[in-house]
Backbone bond lengths (Angstrom), bond angles and torsions (degrees), N, CA, C in turn:
res aa  C-N    CA-C-N  psi(-1)  N-CA   C-N-CA  omega(-1)  CA-C   N-CA-C  phi
1 M - - - 1.459 - - 1.526 109.60 -
2 A 1.341 116.31 144.93 1.458 120.69 -178.56 1.522 110.64 -65.10
3 S 1.326 115.52 158.09 1.454 120.86 178.33 1.522 109.99 -73.23
4 D 1.342 116.38 168.14 1.460 120.61 178.70 1.520 111.40 -55.77
5 E 1.329 116.71 -35.84 1.459 120.92 -174.89 1.527 112.67 -74.66
6 T 1.327 117.66 -26.45 1.464 120.41 -174.58 1.530 114.17 -106.86
7 R 1.346 117.00 -9.50 1.467 118.57 -179.85 1.518 111.06 -65.80
8 K 1.299 115.53 141.68 1.458 120.41 176.41 1.525 109.95 -81.12
9 I 1.334 114.87 158.63 1.458 121.56 -175.07 1.518 109.50 -120.98
10 A 1.331 115.94 129.96 1.460 121.65 178.09 1.519 110.04 -116.41
11 L 1.310 116.32 139.08 1.467 123.62 172.75 1.516 107.79 -105.41
12 V 1.339 116.60 121.61 1.466 122.23 -178.47 1.518 108.52 -118.63
13 T 1.328 117.97 114.46 1.454 119.71 177.66 1.535 109.53 -81.29
14 G 1.318 115.43 145.09 1.462 119.65 -177.87 1.516 111.90 63.06
15 G 1.325 116.47 38.61 1.465 120.38 -175.15 1.509 114.66 -91.06
16 N 1.325 117.08 13.47 1.468 120.01 -175.26 1.524 113.89 -91.10
17 R 1.334 118.40 -10.23 1.460 118.90 -178.14 1.532 109.30 -163.39
18 G 1.333 114.47 172.25 1.458 120.63 174.38 1.517 113.39 55.82
19 L 1.319 115.67 -138.64 1.461 120.43 -178.58 1.520 111.51 -62.27
20 G 1.336 117.04 -38.31 1.454 120.06 -178.22 1.515 113.02 -61.92
21 K 1.323 116.58 -38.26 1.461 120.45 177.48 1.519 110.07 -61.28
22 D 1.313 117.43 -45.92 1.463 119.22 -179.37 1.515 111.36 -67.97
23 M 1.326 117.39 -32.84 1.468 119.53 175.38 1.516 110.44 -61.38
24 A 1.335 116.34 -46.31 1.462 120.40 179.93 1.523 111.21 -60.68
25 L 1.323 116.76 -43.55 1.464 120.43 -179.54 1.527 111.41 -68.94
26 S 1.327 117.02 -38.55 1.464 120.08 178.80 1.519 111.29 -64.42
27 L 1.325 117.45 -40.41 1.462 120.81 177.73 1.522 110.67 -65.37
28 A 1.341 115.73 -39.41 1.470 119.60 177.84 1.519 111.15 -64.36
29 K 1.325 116.89 -41.18 1.466 119.86 178.42 1.525 111.34 -63.14
30 A 1.333 115.63 -27.44 1.468 119.78 177.52 1.529 111.53 -82.61
31 G 1.336 116.80 0.40 1.451 120.36 174.98 1.510 116.03 96.68
32 M 1.339 117.72 16.63 1.463 120.35 -180.00 1.518 111.19 -99.38
33 D 1.342 115.51 145.68 1.454 120.88 166.51 1.525 107.84 -74.23
34 V 1.337 116.69 149.63 1.465 120.45 -172.88 1.522 111.26 -134.31
35 V 1.329 115.49 129.92 1.460 121.85 164.53 1.525 105.91 -107.91
36 L 1.316 116.65 122.16 1.462 120.18 179.07 1.520 109.53 -115.71
37 T 1.320 115.96 153.23 1.454 119.21 178.23 1.521 110.58 -113.73
38 F 1.326 113.96 155.67 1.459 122.55 173.10 1.522 106.63 -134.30
39 N 1.315 116.34 157.73 1.461 120.37 -179.90 1.520 111.68 -89.73
40 S 1.348 116.88 -53.64 1.459 119.54 -175.12 1.523 114.01 -133.45
41 N 1.326 118.05 -26.03 1.460 120.82 -173.83 1.526 110.75 -94.37
42 Q 1.328 115.41 87.32 1.461 119.99 -176.88 1.525 111.72 -64.35
43 A 1.333 116.93 -40.51 1.468 119.95 -178.77 1.527 110.69 -59.48
44 E 1.321 116.03 -40.31 1.461 121.13 177.89 1.520 110.67 -63.35
45 G 1.337 116.52 -45.14 1.455 120.58 179.57 1.515 112.53 -63.17
46 E 1.321 116.40 -43.04 1.460 119.82 179.83 1.525 111.33 -66.50
47 A 1.344 116.58 -34.52 1.468 119.84 178.81 1.528 110.72 -63.71
48 V 1.333 116.88 -41.13 1.468 119.63 177.93 1.527 110.01 -67.79
49 A 1.322 117.33 -40.29 1.472 119.94 177.52 1.525 110.36 -59.70
50 D 1.335 116.81 -39.00 1.469 119.90 176.95 1.526 111.09 -63.15
51 E 1.348 116.53 -40.46 1.473 119.92 177.39 1.524 110.86 -62.01
52 V 1.323 115.54 -41.22 1.466 119.99 179.21 1.528 110.11 -62.62
53 R 1.323 116.57 -45.64 1.475 119.58 178.74 1.525 111.57 -61.15
54 G 1.327 115.46 -32.21 1.459 119.75 178.55 1.518 112.99 -64.78
55 L 1.326 116.73 -14.26 1.462 121.39 177.56 1.522 112.01 -92.75
56 G 1.342 116.30 5.78 1.454 120.53 173.24 1.512 116.02 91.80
57 V 1.321 117.26 14.32 1.463 120.05 177.78 1.522 109.04 -123.73
58 R 1.324 116.23 174.86 1.458 120.87 -179.85 1.519 110.33 -89.37
59 A 1.339 115.34 152.21 1.466 119.56 -177.92 1.518 110.13 -153.01
60 A 1.325 115.31 155.92 1.454 122.56 173.35 1.513 108.35 -151.00
61 A 1.323 116.61 152.04 1.463 122.99 177.09 1.525 108.62 -121.10
62 L 1.338 116.89 125.72 1.456 122.21 -178.47 1.521 110.63 -124.32
63 R 1.323 116.10 140.96 1.461 119.10 175.93 1.531 109.53 -74.26
64 F 1.338 115.29 139.12 1.464 120.25 178.72 1.517 109.24 -155.96
65 D 1.320 116.32 130.60 1.461 122.42 -179.91 1.523 108.37 -118.46
66 L 1.325 116.57 109.82 1.464 121.01 -177.29 1.523 113.60 -64.43
67 T 1.328 117.50 -20.58 1.467 119.19 -179.94 1.524 111.70 -75.78
68 D 1.331 117.50 -16.09 1.461 121.77 -177.86 1.524 108.85 -98.39
69 I 1.321 115.60 82.54 1.459 120.43 -174.49 1.529 111.06 -61.53
70 A 1.324 116.92 -36.97 1.458 120.65 -177.16 1.523 112.37 -66.71
71 A 1.333 117.35 -17.86 1.463 121.06 -176.98 1.528 113.11 -90.92
72 I 1.337 117.64 -0.62 1.471 119.57 -176.62 1.524 111.03 -63.77
73 D 1.337 117.86 -41.34 1.464 119.84 179.59 1.525 110.97 -60.58
74 G 1.342 116.16 -41.50 1.457 119.77 178.15 1.518 111.82 -64.21
75 F 1.330 116.64 -37.41 1.462 120.17 176.99 1.523 110.59 -63.81
76 I 1.316 116.88 -43.59 1.465 120.22 179.19 1.525 110.48 -61.12
77 D 1.323 117.36 -39.71 1.464 120.29 177.13 1.528 111.14 -62.48
78 R 1.345 116.75 -41.87 1.469 120.03 178.75 1.530 110.65 -66.81
79 L 1.334 115.90 -37.73 1.460 120.15 176.76 1.523 110.47 -60.41
80 K 1.328 117.09 -45.41 1.458 120.96 179.44 1.526 110.48 -61.18
81 G 1.339 116.63 -39.32 1.450 120.08 178.92 1.516 112.52 -64.40
82 V 1.324 116.40 -40.40 1.471 120.81 178.05 1.526 110.38 -65.48
83 L 1.311 116.48 -42.60 1.467 119.25 179.59 1.523 111.22 -62.23
84 E 1.318 116.59 -41.92 1.463 120.30 -178.54 1.522 111.65 -69.87
85 G 1.345 115.94 -27.84 1.452 119.49 -178.94 1.512 113.05 -93.80
86 A 1.328 116.58 -77.93 1.469 121.65 -173.68 1.520 113.68 -70.48
87 F 1.331 117.98 -14.88 1.468 120.61 -177.60 1.526 111.88 -111.57
88 G 1.319 115.04 27.65 1.461 120.07 169.73 1.509 116.21 67.46
89 G 1.326 117.52 33.95 1.457 119.91 176.81 1.505 114.83 84.39
90 A 1.329 117.67 13.61 1.468 120.32 178.12 1.529 109.90 -61.31
91 Q 1.309 115.66 145.53 1.462 121.64 -178.91 1.517 112.71 -108.92
92 R 1.342 116.65 -19.36 1.453 119.39 -170.73 1.529 110.58 -140.49
93 I 1.324 116.17 164.24 1.455 122.03 173.78 1.525 108.74 -108.26
94 D 1.317 115.17 169.20 1.464 120.24 179.15 1.526 112.88 -111.98
95 F 1.330 116.17 -33.15 1.466 119.23 -177.36 1.527 110.68 -139.41
96 L 1.309 114.39 145.49 1.464 122.59 173.51 1.523 107.70 -122.09
97 V 1.323 116.07 125.53 1.463 121.47 175.72 1.526 107.48 -112.45
98 N 1.323 116.00 106.65 1.462 122.03 -179.79 1.521 109.45 -84.12
99 N 1.325 116.05 89.67 1.456 121.08 -174.98 1.528 113.76 -109.71
100 A 1.320 118.28 -31.08 1.468 121.24 -172.62 1.527 111.44 -55.99
101 G 1.322 115.87 139.13 1.454 119.04 179.52 1.515 112.25 -172.24
102 I 1.300 115.04 173.49 1.459 122.68 177.13 1.516 108.02 -130.00
103 G 1.322 116.52 159.42 1.453 120.42 178.87 1.513 111.28 -145.92
104 K 1.309 115.51 143.89 1.450 120.77 178.62 1.523 108.34 -165.38
105 A 1.318 116.40 135.81 1.467 119.88 177.21 1.525 109.04 -77.72
106 M 1.339 115.70 121.46 1.466 121.43 -178.81 1.528 108.87 -140.11
107 P 1.329 118.17 104.75 1.465 119.96 177.38 1.524 111.01 -56.82
108 I 1.307 116.86 147.50 1.461 121.42 -176.97 1.526 111.84 -53.64
109 D 1.325 117.30 -41.00 1.461 120.74 -176.96 1.524 112.90 -63.79
110 Q 1.336 117.15 -19.93 1.465 120.67 -176.62 1.530 113.29 -103.27
111 L 1.326 117.96 0.13 1.461 120.48 -178.54 1.519 111.47 -67.08
112 T 1.329 115.44 142.49 1.457 121.64 175.83 1.525 108.99 -117.96
113 E 1.326 115.72 167.66 1.452 119.91 177.55 1.527 110.57 -64.20
114 T 1.321 116.82 -33.19 1.466 120.65 177.00 1.522 110.77 -64.27
115 D 1.336 116.25 -42.40 1.466 119.89 175.78 1.520 110.33 -57.76
116 F 1.336 115.16 -46.55 1.468 119.45 -178.31 1.523 110.55 -60.55
117 D 1.326 116.60 -48.57 1.462 119.94 -177.56 1.523 111.17 -61.23
118 T 1.326 116.71 -42.04 1.466 120.29 -178.91 1.520 111.30 -63.55
119 F 1.329 116.56 -50.24 1.465 119.97 -177.33 1.521 111.71 -69.58
120 A 1.340 116.84 -37.61 1.461 119.36 179.69 1.527 110.81 -67.19
121 N 1.329 117.19 -37.57 1.467 119.89 178.51 1.522 111.12 -66.34
122 V 1.335 117.02 -44.92 1.465 121.05 -176.68 1.523 112.04 -71.50
123 H 1.327 116.41 -45.03 1.462 119.91 -169.98 1.522 115.24 -98.79
124 F 1.337 117.41 -9.14 1.466 118.21 -179.71 1.532 112.09 -134.15
125 K 1.328 116.58 -66.61 1.468 119.42 -174.69 1.521 112.23 -60.75
126 G 1.334 116.26 -49.19 1.464 119.66 -179.82 1.517 111.90 -62.86
127 V 1.329 116.76 -41.31 1.462 121.21 179.43 1.530 110.48 -64.86
128 L 1.330 116.09 -41.88 1.468 120.32 -178.94 1.523 110.87 -60.89
129 F 1.330 116.83 -49.63 1.466 118.82 -174.55 1.524 112.53 -76.98
130 L 1.329 118.75 -30.30 1.460 119.30 172.12 1.523 109.67 -63.60
131 T 1.328 116.39 -43.55 1.464 120.52 179.56 1.518 110.96 -62.30
132 Q 1.316 117.05 -44.22 1.474 121.18 178.38 1.526 111.27 -54.06
133 K 1.325 115.64 -47.30 1.460 119.71 -175.88 1.531 111.80 -76.58
134 A 1.333 116.92 -33.52 1.458 119.71 177.23 1.526 111.30 -67.40
135 L 1.329 117.17 -35.83 1.461 120.59 179.26 1.523 111.39 -62.94
136 R 1.310 117.43 -28.84 1.460 121.00 179.70 1.527 111.85 -68.95
137 M 1.341 117.03 -20.89 1.462 120.40 179.19 1.524 111.38 -119.14
138 M 1.336 115.71 28.06 1.462 121.00 179.95 1.519 110.21 -102.56
139 N 1.313 115.95 136.52 1.449 120.42 175.34 1.525 111.37 -66.06
140 D 1.323 116.41 147.37 1.462 120.12 170.79 1.525 108.69 -58.46
141 G 1.324 115.96 144.48 1.457 120.22 -178.54 1.515 113.54 85.72
142 G 1.327 116.45 6.43 1.465 120.45 179.00 1.519 112.06 -88.62
143 G 1.318 115.71 -153.82 1.458 117.43 -179.03 1.507 113.54 -173.89
144 V 1.321 114.21 163.99 1.465 122.93 177.26 1.518 108.46 -123.15
145 V 1.321 116.03 134.91 1.459 121.85 172.80 1.527 107.59 -118.71
146 F 1.315 115.98 121.95 1.459 121.56 176.57 1.527 108.33 -102.01
147 I 1.325 117.23 122.40 1.458 120.37 175.53 1.518 107.79 -86.01
148 T 1.328 115.98 114.47 1.461 120.29 -178.75 1.529 108.58 -109.23
149 A 1.309 118.16 -131.15 1.467 119.06 -176.48 1.514 109.97 -159.65
150 A 1.320 115.44 138.72 1.467 119.67 175.82 1.524 110.67 -65.00
151 A 1.332 116.92 -18.35 1.467 120.96 -179.17 1.518 113.06 -68.63
152 D 1.340 118.61 -3.82 1.463 117.59 171.76 1.527 111.29 -91.19
153 R 1.340 116.81 -0.18 1.475 120.31 168.84 1.511 111.23 -99.29
154 Y 1.330 117.60 -48.03 1.467 121.07 175.93 1.521 108.20 -113.59
155 C 1.308 116.38 150.48 1.463 121.07 -172.15 1.526 111.75 -90.66
156 V 1.335 114.90 128.33 1.460 122.39 173.66 1.524 106.48 -112.38
157 P 1.334 119.15 109.79 1.463 120.69 -176.64 1.527 111.86 -51.08
158 G 1.327 115.01 132.95 1.450 120.91 179.35 1.518 113.97 98.43
159 Y 1.333 117.16 -11.17 1.466 120.06 -176.04 1.533 112.07 -113.79
160 G 1.331 116.88 26.44 1.456 120.62 -177.96 1.518 113.58 -62.58
161 L 1.335 117.91 -44.42 1.458 121.22 -179.78 1.519 110.72 -67.35
162 Y 1.307 116.86 -45.86 1.468 122.10 178.50 1.525 110.39 -57.68
163 A 1.328 116.92 -49.31 1.462 121.06 -176.87 1.525 111.28 -67.57
164 A 1.332 117.35 -35.68 1.465 119.92 179.36 1.523 110.87 -64.51
165 C 1.325 117.47 -39.95 1.466 120.66 177.28 1.523 110.64 -64.97
166 K 1.336 116.34 -40.64 1.463 120.05 178.71 1.531 110.37 -65.53
167 G 1.335 116.66 -37.09 1.457 119.78 177.13 1.515 111.74 -63.24
168 A 1.334 117.09 -38.17 1.462 121.14 177.59 1.527 110.53 -62.55
169 I 1.329 116.96 -39.69 1.462 120.82 179.28 1.521 111.14 -66.70
170 E 1.327 117.76 -34.31 1.464 119.36 177.97 1.526 111.21 -63.70
171 V 1.331 117.04 -37.96 1.465 119.97 175.20 1.529 109.96 -66.24
172 F 1.327 116.82 -45.73 1.463 121.26 179.66 1.522 111.07 -58.68
173 S 1.314 117.32 -39.51 1.461 121.40 -179.40 1.527 111.55 -58.80
174 R 1.321 116.86 -39.87 1.464 119.61 179.27 1.530 110.88 -65.30
175 Y 1.324 116.55 -35.38 1.460 119.47 177.79 1.523 111.39 -69.47
176 V 1.334 116.94 -36.60 1.464 119.50 174.14 1.525 109.64 -60.15
177 A 1.329 116.17 -44.73 1.461 120.37 179.15 1.524 111.34 -58.51
178 K 1.313 116.38 -41.16 1.461 121.05 -177.53 1.525 111.61 -70.66
179 E 1.328 116.68 -44.68 1.456 120.40 -172.69 1.527 113.33 -79.72
180 Y 1.328 117.57 -22.50 1.464 120.05 -176.68 1.529 113.00 -113.66
181 G 1.323 116.73 3.27 1.461 119.94 -178.92 1.514 113.87 -61.05
182 A 1.341 117.52 -32.61 1.461 120.55 -179.39 1.525 111.68 -63.72
183 R 1.328 117.01 -20.90 1.464 121.06 176.84 1.530 111.45 -92.18
184 G 1.309 116.88 5.45 1.457 120.28 -178.27 1.513 113.08 75.85
185 I 1.323 116.83 13.41 1.467 121.38 178.74 1.513 108.62 -90.04
186 R 1.313 116.34 124.85 1.466 119.89 178.61 1.531 110.12 -104.30
187 S 1.325 114.47 159.25 1.456 121.49 -177.94 1.514 108.99 -141.85
188 N 1.327 116.55 124.34 1.457 121.59 -179.22 1.520 110.50 -139.81
189 T 1.318 115.48 158.65 1.457 120.02 174.50 1.524 109.06 -113.50
190 L 1.325 114.44 142.78 1.458 121.98 176.15 1.522 107.15 -119.08
191 A 1.325 116.24 122.06 1.465 121.68 -172.87 1.524 110.34 -112.78
192 P 1.348 117.58 93.68 1.466 119.30 178.02 1.527 111.48 -73.83
193 G 1.321 114.52 155.76 1.457 120.19 169.27 1.516 108.98 -94.48
194 G 1.324 116.31 -149.55 1.450 120.20 -177.92 1.516 113.09 -72.02
195 V 1.329 115.88 130.49 1.456 122.71 175.52 1.522 107.35 -129.49
196 A 1.313 116.85 139.89 1.476 120.59 -176.13 1.522 110.87 -80.02
197 T 1.347 116.08 73.98 1.459 122.19 175.31 1.529 108.28 -119.12
198 D 1.344 116.46 -169.69 1.461 119.85 178.59 1.521 112.35 -85.94
199 F 1.339 118.02 7.31 1.462 120.88 179.35 1.525 110.59 -60.17
200 A 1.334 115.33 141.59 1.467 122.12 -179.14 1.531 111.10 55.38
201 G 1.335 114.56 39.97 1.459 118.64 178.92 1.510 114.05 71.01
202 G 1.340 116.75 22.69 1.464 119.65 -179.15 1.516 112.93 71.43
203 A 1.342 116.39 35.23 1.465 121.18 -174.01 1.522 112.64 -55.31
204 I 1.321 117.29 -39.54 1.465 120.32 178.48 1.527 110.60 -88.45
205 R 1.312 116.28 -44.32 1.470 120.59 -177.31 1.525 112.41 -57.17
206 N 1.332 117.57 -34.84 1.464 121.21 -173.41 1.521 114.02 -99.17
207 N 1.325 117.23 8.07 1.465 120.09 -174.67 1.533 110.26 -128.57
208 P 1.338 117.93 93.39 1.474 120.68 -178.75 1.530 112.92 -58.45
209 M 1.325 118.27 -34.87 1.465 120.32 -179.66 1.523 110.38 -66.61
210 L 1.334 116.64 -40.28 1.457 120.26 178.05 1.527 110.14 -67.41
211 Q 1.320 117.27 -39.81 1.464 120.48 176.36 1.520 110.89 -58.97
212 E 1.310 116.91 -43.70 1.466 121.30 179.90 1.519 110.97 -61.84
213 M 1.333 116.04 -40.96 1.459 119.78 178.99 1.526 111.33 -64.62
214 V 1.344 116.44 -43.73 1.463 120.20 -179.40 1.526 110.54 -63.16
215 V 1.317 116.69 -46.44 1.464 120.80 -179.54 1.521 111.04 -60.84
216 A 1.336 116.86 -40.65 1.468 121.31 -177.93 1.522 111.85 -63.49
217 Q 1.338 117.60 -27.91 1.459 121.15 -177.89 1.534 112.68 -102.17
218 T 1.331 116.88 8.18 1.465 121.19 -177.79 1.526 109.85 -104.31
219 A 1.307 116.56 124.58 1.464 121.01 -175.54 1.526 112.05 -56.71
220 M 1.331 117.37 -35.80 1.457 120.40 -176.81 1.525 112.69 -86.97
221 G 1.336 116.66 0.06 1.452 121.24 167.15 1.515 117.40 70.15
222 R 1.346 117.22 27.69 1.464 119.75 176.85 1.516 109.66 -158.25
223 L 1.341 115.70 167.34 1.453 120.70 171.80 1.528 109.90 -77.12
224 A 1.306 115.93 155.29 1.456 120.38 175.05 1.524 109.94 -74.40
225 E 1.322 114.87 151.12 1.459 122.54 171.32 1.537 107.33 -110.26
226 P 1.340 117.38 154.11 1.469 118.92 -179.28 1.526 114.04 -51.81
227 H 1.348 117.81 -37.25 1.473 118.57 -177.86 1.524 112.25 -68.72
228 D 1.353 117.74 -18.99 1.462 119.52 175.11 1.524 110.24 -64.53
229 I 1.324 116.67 -32.75 1.462 121.78 -178.81 1.521 110.47 -89.60
230 G 1.329 117.55 -42.49 1.461 121.04 -179.25 1.511 112.43 -58.41
231 G 1.319 116.98 -39.67 1.457 120.60 179.54 1.519 112.67 -64.04
232 L 1.325 116.67 -34.21 1.465 120.36 178.62 1.526 111.27 -71.17
233 V 1.328 116.23 -36.98 1.467 119.51 175.76 1.524 109.84 -62.05
234 S 1.326 116.18 -43.94 1.460 120.39 177.80 1.527 110.98 -59.50
235 L 1.329 116.15 -40.87 1.467 120.02 177.88 1.523 111.02 -62.15
236 L 1.333 117.44 -45.26 1.459 121.14 -178.02 1.528 112.09 -65.21
237 C 1.331 116.59 -23.22 1.461 120.93 178.51 1.532 112.46 -97.34
238 S 1.312 116.34 13.28 1.467 120.64 -178.92 1.522 110.66 -104.27
239 D 1.318 115.54 165.50 1.465 120.41 176.98 1.525 111.59 -65.07
240 D 1.328 116.50 -24.10 1.470 119.26 178.69 1.526 112.04 -63.25
241 A 1.346 117.27 -21.27 1.466 121.13 -178.95 1.530 111.81 -104.92
242 R 1.335 116.85 20.07 1.467 120.02 -173.35 1.525 113.21 -65.12
243 W 1.324 118.85 -19.97 1.463 121.90 -177.82 1.528 111.98 -104.99
244 L 1.322 116.09 14.05 1.458 122.02 -179.58 1.516 108.92 -110.08
245 T 1.314 117.60 114.81 1.457 120.58 179.25 1.522 110.55 -153.13
246 G 1.322 115.13 152.67 1.463 120.95 -179.95 1.516 113.66 71.24
247 Q 1.337 116.99 21.24 1.453 120.78 -173.47 1.532 112.44 -111.86
248 R 1.318 114.99 154.67 1.464 122.60 172.44 1.526 107.82 -111.01
249 L 1.330 115.93 120.28 1.462 121.03 177.53 1.535 108.32 -109.02
250 E 1.305 116.59 124.80 1.467 120.58 178.88 1.512 109.51 -99.04
251 A 1.338 116.39 124.61 1.454 122.34 -176.83 1.522 109.10 -114.58
252 T 1.328 116.12 87.21 1.453 121.08 -176.77 1.523 112.94 -129.79
253 G 1.327 117.89 0.22 1.450 119.21 -173.87 1.516 112.61 68.66
254 G 1.339 115.82 18.40 1.476 119.96 179.32 1.511 112.99 86.13
255 F 1.340 116.99 44.15 1.457 119.99 178.27 1.529 110.48 -77.58
256 N 1.328 115.11 131.96 1.456 122.11 171.62 1.531 111.86 56.42
257 I 1.350 116.19 49.57 1.461 119.33 176.99 1.526 109.72 -110.42
């Protein structure tokens, strides 16, 4: 494993549970230091940071709310302080994993302007401006991974607003790849399908009939597990993926093909 001075640093939003937790642990297993964010459950975030440290790397958990666009600058300042302190005087990060998000089934006819503002802030506006500011403190040769959704390829009734925001981020990701490629910074999107976590209120985890339907349409014949996604994030943040940029990778085990 690399020394403290040479280890790369990844920032994972929403890294306190579900897919984000496994992403943080997968990056740590690959030898990276990790800063993860949580929205409200500090104890949960600190517990994951402790797990990461148990793998022999450095970790920190910071509160961050993507809906509060005005607070992004303050978050970046706190991030810099953590890097200078707990991360041995580091000034920059190497990777940003935009994972934090919310989910809820909302038919188009029932959408409100408040729904739109909330989802657009979390899944597009907040992600865009966090990425902008993180890129300013990213080392050359680093990268950004945007977690989007397979639901922007196939339609899941009730998730039109969610999928539309994710589709906007996929376009934005290609522009990041284009504008920052000269610095060796790559940008890709990873689009998971259904995973049995607490996302969207545990919509898949708590519904055996929905699980059966997903499995029946999945080429690999099972539901995804968090480590199926975390391992891919680790790959995208590795040197093995240094020539991959501007791409959308769908991680569904072959759903609906």
